[in-house]
Structures are given as structure tokens and as C-alpha cells.
ZARO-897444 format. One record per residue: z, x, y of N, C-alpha, C in turn; residue in one letter. Coordinates in steps of 0.001 Angstrom, whole numbers, plus 500000, padded with zeros to 6 digits. Last residue first. Layout:
<rs>
   n_c3   n_c1   n_c2  ca_c3  ca_c1  ca_c2   c_c3   c_c1   c_c2 residu
      Z      X      Y      Z      X      Y      Z      X      Y      A
...
</rs>
This chain:
<rs>
   n_c3   n_c1   n_c2  ca_c3  ca_c1  ca_c2   c_c3   c_c1   c_c2 residu
 480610 506139 495850 480606 507566 496039 479307 508184 496232      X
 481480 503663 495349 480166 504033 494785 479940 505524 494872      X
 483764 503691 496865 483880 503615 495409 482585 504038 494745      X
 482713 503602 499404 483473 504795 499018 483599 504849 497496      X
 481700 501051 499558 480758 502166 499452 481455 503473 499099      X
 484063 499498 499624 482989 499169 498682 482059 500371 498477      X
 485461 500562 501784 486011 500694 500423 484922 500456 499374      X
 483798 499731 503895 484013 501162 503639 484506 501370 502215      X
 484123 496934 503619 482798 497544 503480 482938 499034 503168      X
 486873 496661 504114 486316 496222 502837 484945 496850 502579      X
 487047 497586 506775 487765 498287 505703 487168 497929 504343      X
 485599 495550 508013 485109 496926 508059 485748 497742 506945      X
 487368 493450 507589 486034 493391 506985 485400 494780 506959      X
 489510 494349 509173 489705 494170 507727 488357 494119 507003      X
 488261 494351 511706 488818 495576 511145 488974 495461 509631      X
 485198 492435 511613 486597 492643 511998 487078 493939 511353      X
 482590 492473 510771 482918 491645 511926 484340 491826 512433      X
 480522 493526 508973 481545 494342 509626 482018 493669 510914      X
 478383 492110 508095 479641 491937 507367 480810 492650 508039      X
 476223 492939 509593 476722 491572 509794 478050 491296 509077      X
 475951 495635 508483 476458 495394 509839 476950 493962 510054      X
 474703 496025 506094 476115 495652 506042 476676 495329 507428      X
 472233 497005 506629 472291 495608 506236 473731 495115 506150      X
 472538 499699 506914 472660 498887 508130 472681 497397 507814      X
 474530 501059 504228 473271 500530 504758 473496 499659 506000      X
 476460 503877 504325 476552 502415 504363 475251 501892 504962      X
 477638 506627 502793 476405 506045 503308 476503 504531 503186      X
 480469 508597 503764 479848 507562 502939 478546 507121 503604      X
 482443 510175 505099 481375 510766 504299 480817 509779 503268      X
 484224 509235 506891 484559 509040 505483 483502 509581 504527      X
 483053 510016 509347 484474 510263 509079 484800 510214 507598      X
 480371 509094 509125 480669 510515 509330 482112 510833 508927      X
 480734 506342 508838 480007 507112 507827 480349 508598 507919      X
 482042 505781 511250 482732 505549 509975 482060 506351 508866      X
 480020 506373 513083 481286 507115 513107 482062 506977 511805      X
 478041 504491 512347 477771 505929 512289 479060 506751 512266      X
 479375 502037 512852 478894 502366 511513 478685 503878 511371      X
 479706 502280 515624 480873 502165 514752 480489 502546 513323      X
 477019 502256 516401 477848 503427 516678 479090 503429 515798      X
 476354 499662 515599 475674 500801 514977 476472 502084 515205      X
 478007 498248 517349 478165 498068 515900 477524 499235 515155      X
 476929 498982 519783 478289 499418 519443 478552 499278 517947      X
 474444 497696 519524 474517 499153 519706 475903 499691 519378      X
 475081 494980 519341 474506 495664 518182 474562 497181 518314      X
 478315 494525 520946 476893 494267 520785 476362 495100 519623      X
 481410 492989 521405 480661 494020 520706 479207 493607 520584      X
 483483 491709 522880 482081 491664 523316 481235 492773 522691      X
 485961 491491 521752 485660 492728 522481 484205 492823 522933      X
 486249 489033 520485 487390 489581 521215 487041 490773 522096      X
 483709 488504 519356 484388 487507 520183 485494 488105 521038      X
 483009 490864 517967 482087 490265 518934 482803 489314 519882      X
 485258 491342 516264 484837 492324 517273 483980 491673 518354      X
 487783 489087 515506 486347 489343 515462 485928 490258 516609      X
 490823 490047 513956 490115 489605 515155 488655 489994 515097      X
 492276 491064 511859 491314 490008 511567 490569 489474 512784      X
 493811 493178 512966 493217 493288 511631 492089 492289 511406      X
 493038 493905 516429 493836 493294 515369 493095 493389 514034      X
 493089 496039 518911 492223 495750 517768 493094 495217 516634      X
 494929 496783 520731 494125 495610 521071 493198 495192 519927      X
 495986 499156 519896 496798 497952 519670 496059 496667 520035      X
 494042 501011 520828 494137 500647 519404 494938 499379 519144      X
 492352 499932 523794 493503 500580 523182 493600 500132 521718      X
 488750 500292 523965 489996 499555 524167 491128 500367 523549      X
 486063 500950 523319 486656 501346 524598 487853 500470 524964      X
 484903 500690 520909 484977 499479 521726 485568 499725 523114      X
 485249 503287 519917 483898 502751 520099 483907 501556 521046      X
 488070 503374 519856 487305 504365 520620 485899 503841 520921      X
 488656 501273 518123 489141 501235 519509 488356 502206 520384      X
 487514 502240 515742 486997 501025 516375 487413 500954 517841      X
 489180 504483 515266 487728 504643 515436 487150 503439 516178      X
 491687 503214 515019 491470 504260 516031 489983 504436 516324      X
 491184 501538 512835 491558 500945 514124 491323 501954 515256      X
 490817 503408 510827 489680 502586 511247 489947 501934 512601      X
 493480 504303 510681 492390 505230 511029 491172 504462 511528      X
 494748 501926 509913 495113 502572 511173 494038 503555 511620      X
 493554 501500 507441 493359 500512 508503 493692 501130 509859      X
 494596 503797 506180 493158 503643 506348 492847 502616 507432      X
 497317 503193 506197 496834 504384 506889 495338 504279 507148      X
 497287 500906 504588 497736 500816 505977 497224 501998 506789      X
 496460 502051 502178 495634 501029 502815 496005 500897 504288      X
 498649 503754 501652 497323 504310 501846 496405 503325 502568      X
 500736 501950 501233 500786 502831 502394 499414 503416 502706      X
 500000 500824 498802 500000 500000 500000 500000 500862 501253      X
</rs>
């Protein structure tokens, strides 16, 4: 459980940096587009940073699934397992 929390915290830091907000403003289930006016360019930047940080390849087709911090975590976990 601690590992999952740490991963969410790491993803929160990355998302906050991309969204240009404080990490505490990024909730686990809050929608990026609705709460932070995320556009497609920021979504792509978030994807690129996550790929680089975790050394995973995530297809851009997953972008519509990366709507919140928890959803982002699920996508990263899915592709990290595939290795």
C-alpha cells in the first residue's frame, strides 16, 4: 500500500508541474480537464514526462483514459507490467 501511495505522490508532482499548479491542488480523482483546464498539449506533455520518468512506452491512444491522477496511475501500472 505504501508503494502505491508513493507512486501517486510522484505522479501528483509530475502532473502539478505540467498543469502549473501546487501538488495539493491535484486530487486523486479530480478530472484534469475540468479542474485544471488541461488541453491536449498538456496531456501529451504529461504523457511524455511519465514515460521518461518510469521508462515505459504508453501509446497516445491512452490519452483519453488519463483523465485523473488515479486513472493516470492505472495506465502507468498497465504498461509498466508489460515492461
